[in-house]
Structures are given as C-alpha cells and as structure tokens.
C-alpha positions in Angstrom: 84.1 101.7 77.2 86.0 98.1 76.8 89.0 99.7 77.8 87.3 100.7 81.2 85.3 97.4 81.4 88.9 95.6 81.2 90.6 98.3 83.9 87.4 97.6 86.4 88.2 93.3 85.7 92.1 93.7 86.4 91.3 95.6 89.8 88.5 93.8 91.3 91.0 90.3 90.1 93.7 91.9 91.8 91.8 92.7 95.1 90.6 89.2 95.0 94.2 88.3 95.3 95.3 90.9 97.7 96.3 89.0 101.0 99.8 90.2 101.5 99.9 92.7 98.8 99.0 96.5 99.2 98.4 99.2 96.4 99.1 102.3 97.9 98.0 105.7 96.4 99.0 108.9 98.4 99.5 112.4 97.9 101.9 114.9 99.4 103.5 118.0 99.8 106.8 120.2 101.2 108.9 122.9 100.7 112.0 122.4 98.3 115.9 122.4 99.8 119.2 122.4 98.2 119.4 123.6 94.9 116.1 124.8 94.0 115.3 127.6 96.6 116.2 130.4 94.3 113.6 129.6 91.7 111.1 127.0 94.0 109.6 127.2 97.6 107.2 124.4 97.1 106.5 121.0 95.8 103.6 118.8 95.6 103.2 115.4 94.4 101.3 112.0 93.9 102.2 108.6 94.1 101.5 105.4 94.1 103.0 101.4 94.2 101.6 98.1 94.6 104.3 96.4 97.6 104.2 92.3 98.0 105.2 90.8 100.9 108.9 89.4 101.0 109.7 88.8 103.9 107.4 89.2 107.1 107.1 92.9 107.9 108.9 93.7 104.7 107.3 94.5 101.2 109.1 95.8 98.5 107.1 96.7 94.5 106.9 99.0 92.1 105.8 102.7 92.1 105.0 105.4 89.9 105.4 108.9 91.5 104.4 112.7 89.8 107.0 115.5 90.9 105.3 119.2 90.3 108.0 122.1 91.4 106.0 125.2 92.0 108.7 128.3 90.3 108.7 131.7 92.0 109.5 135.2 89.9 113.2 135.4 89.6 114.6 138.7 87.8 111.0 140.1 86.6 110.0 136.4 84.7 109.3 133.2 86.1 110.3 129.9 84.9 108.0 127.0 83.7 107.1 125.0 86.2 109.4 122.0 87.1 107.7 118.0 86.5 108.8 114.6 86.9 107.5 111.1 86.5 110.0 108.7 88.6 109.5 105.3 87.4 111.0 102.5 90.0 110.6 100.3 92.9 109.3 101.2 96.8 110.2 99.2 99.9 108.9 99.5 103.1 110.2 97.8 106.9 107.0 97.4 109.4 108.3 98.2 112.9 107.3 98.6 116.4 103.8 96.3 116.6 103.6 97.6 112.7 102.0 101.1 113.4 105.5 102.5 112.3 107.5 101.9 109.3 110.6 102.9 107.2 111.3 102.8 103.6 112.4 104.0 100.5 111.3 105.0 96.6 113.6 105.0 93.6 114.1 104.6 90.1 114.4 107.1 87.2 112.5 110.4 86.8 111.3 111.4 83.6 111.6 115.1 83.2 108.0 116.1 81.6 108.7 120.1 81.8 108.0 122.0 78.9 112.0 122.8 78.8 112.6 119.4 77.9 114.9 118.3 80.9 115.8 115.1 80.9 115.2 114.0 84.0 117.5 111.8 86.7 118.2 109.5 89.1 114.8 109.3 91.9 115.2 108.7 96.0 112.9 108.8 98.2 113.9 108.1 101.9 110.7 108.0 104.4 109.3 107.6 108.3 106.0 106.1 108.1 102.8 105.9 111.0 99.7 103.4 109.9 97.2 106.0 111.3 94.4 103.1 110.6 94.4 99.9 108.9 93.6 102.3 105.3 95.5 106.0 106.2 99.5 106.3 106.6 101.0 109.4 107.2 104.8 110.0 105.8 107.7 112.5 106.5 110.1 112.2 103.5 112.5 113.8 101.2 112.1 113.4 98.1 115.4 114.2 95.2 116.2 113.6 91.6 119.5 113.8 91.1 120.9 115.5 87.8 124.5 115.7 86.7 125.3 118.7 89.0 122.2 119.8 91.1 120.1 117.8 92.9 116.6 119.2 93.0 114.5 117.9 95.5 112.1 118.7 98.8 111.2 117.3 102.2 107.5 117.2 103.5 104.5 115.3 104.2 102.7 112.6 103.0 99.2 111.0 103.1 98.7 107.3 102.1 95.8 105.6 101.6 96.0 101.8 101.0 93.1 100.7 98.7 93.7 97.4 99.9 93.3 97.6 103.5 91.8 95.4 106.3 89.3 97.7 107.3 85.7 97.0 105.6 84.8 100.5 106.2 87.2 101.3 103.2 87.5 98.2 100.9 85.8 97.3 97.6 
C-alpha cells in the first residue's frame, strides 16, 4: 500500500511541474518485415516516454518499450514468441504548426523471450500527427538489430499524452 501511495505522490508531483514536459503512453501494431517474415506475420507493442522541451519544437527524454512478435507454425511446430524490452531515449521534432512531428526512439532491446535471446540495438523512426491535445497517431518502423539479422515491423501507433493541455483527460 505504501508503494502505491508513493507512486501516486510522485505522479502527481510530476504533473504539477509539467509545463514543457510530456508523459506519453502508447500502443501499436503492425506487420513484420525482413528476417522474421518466415516465422512471424504480426507484432504489437506498448511504449512510454517522458519528454522534456529542449528547444522550441524539439523534445527529448527517456523511453521504455515492449515488443511482442507473434509466431506462426513452421514445419509442424510453433516457436515461442519473441519478446523484447527496449530501454533508451526518444526525440521528437514538431513541424507544420505543431500538428505533424518526426521522431525516433533508440536504445538497447533486452531479449525476454523464453529462448534466452540476448537482445540487440533498438531503433524506431516515426512520422506522427497530433489529432487532439491528448491523442496522436504515428507511422513507424521498429527494429531490433542483432549480430546478423534485424527483427523488425512496420505499423501504426496510437499515443496518449497524459499531461496534454486539454482539460478533458488531465488529472
């Protein structure tokens, strides 16, 4: 109970100091491309980042993602799902009257699959559109670069800005 109370206090404290800051939570999904097409046809993920305004129209901060590659049956057996926990940073640049943005998440993806995957370098370039003060959509490619193959997927994401300027969703 004390931990929940502490997390709530920290979250509300962050909200009170959130002038040029954004806490973004998102979900995404897409189709696999490249080296995984033979064993996987789709992937989905969730992501979170906390962005600080560095310059006008340029934000950067830490990010945390989760990627889950669905696997298909191959030669009568279905391999375990591939899962990664990318930890790193995020950058966003707003353009065209702050409705469109370009950005990227990057870092290291820790392999958390049952097979004991070691992970790899994570990168996720994107192009996004601000639908409302709290909701954004983006097109992206997310990849985990390993020694030889790159596991990746292209897709569509939905992002919710927790500190958005709209009173409809703010705390």
